[in-house]
C-alpha positions in Angstrom: 83.2 109.2 117.4 86.0 111.7 116.3 85.6 111.2 112.2 88.4 111.8 110.8 89.6 112.4 107.0 92.5 111.1 105.5 94.5 114.5 104.7 98.1 112.7 103.7 99.8 109.6 104.4 102.3 107.2 102.8 100.3 103.8 102.4 97.4 102.5 102.1 97.2 100.0 104.2 96.1 102.1 107.7 99.4 101.0 109.9 101.4 103.6 108.4 102.2 107.2 109.4 99.4 109.5 108.0 97.4 113.1 109.0 93.8 113.1 109.7 91.7 115.7 109.6 88.7 115.7 112.7 85.7 116.8 112.5 86.5 119.7 115.1 88.5 120.5 112.7 91.0 119.6 114.1 94.8 117.7 112.9 95.9 114.3 114.4 98.8 112.2 113.3 98.8 109.2 113.7 102.6 107.8 113.7 105.5 105.6 115.6 105.0 106.8 119.8 107.9 107.9 120.7 108.6 106.4 124.7 112.3 107.4 125.4 111.6 111.0 124.9 112.1 112.5 128.3 109.5 114.8 128.9 106.5 115.2 131.6 103.0 114.6 129.7 100.2 113.9 130.5 98.8 110.1 130.9 96.0 111.5 128.3 98.7 112.3 125.9 101.4 110.3 123.6 103.9 111.2 121.4 105.0 110.5 117.8 107.2 111.0 115.3 105.9 111.0 111.9 108.5 112.1 108.7 109.1 115.5 107.5 108.4 114.8 104.0 104.7 113.9 105.6 104.9 117.4 106.5 105.6 119.3 103.6 102.9 116.8 101.5 100.5 117.9 104.0 101.8 121.9 102.8 101.7 121.2 99.3 98.5 119.2 98.7 96.2 121.1 101.7 97.7 124.3 103.0 98.9 126.4 100.1 
């Protein structure tokens, strides 16, 4: 199982947009699934949407 560490999120109850650091050194994002994107993507992948402010906070708090 992949270990996830919360970097930044919009709430504390686990069901809001969140960016995680994985134990593999990658980022994982949690957000609303986009189903009407019109792109042809592999079945193992999905599109998620997270607020731009979450990315700004990530950059300020963890990437600066």
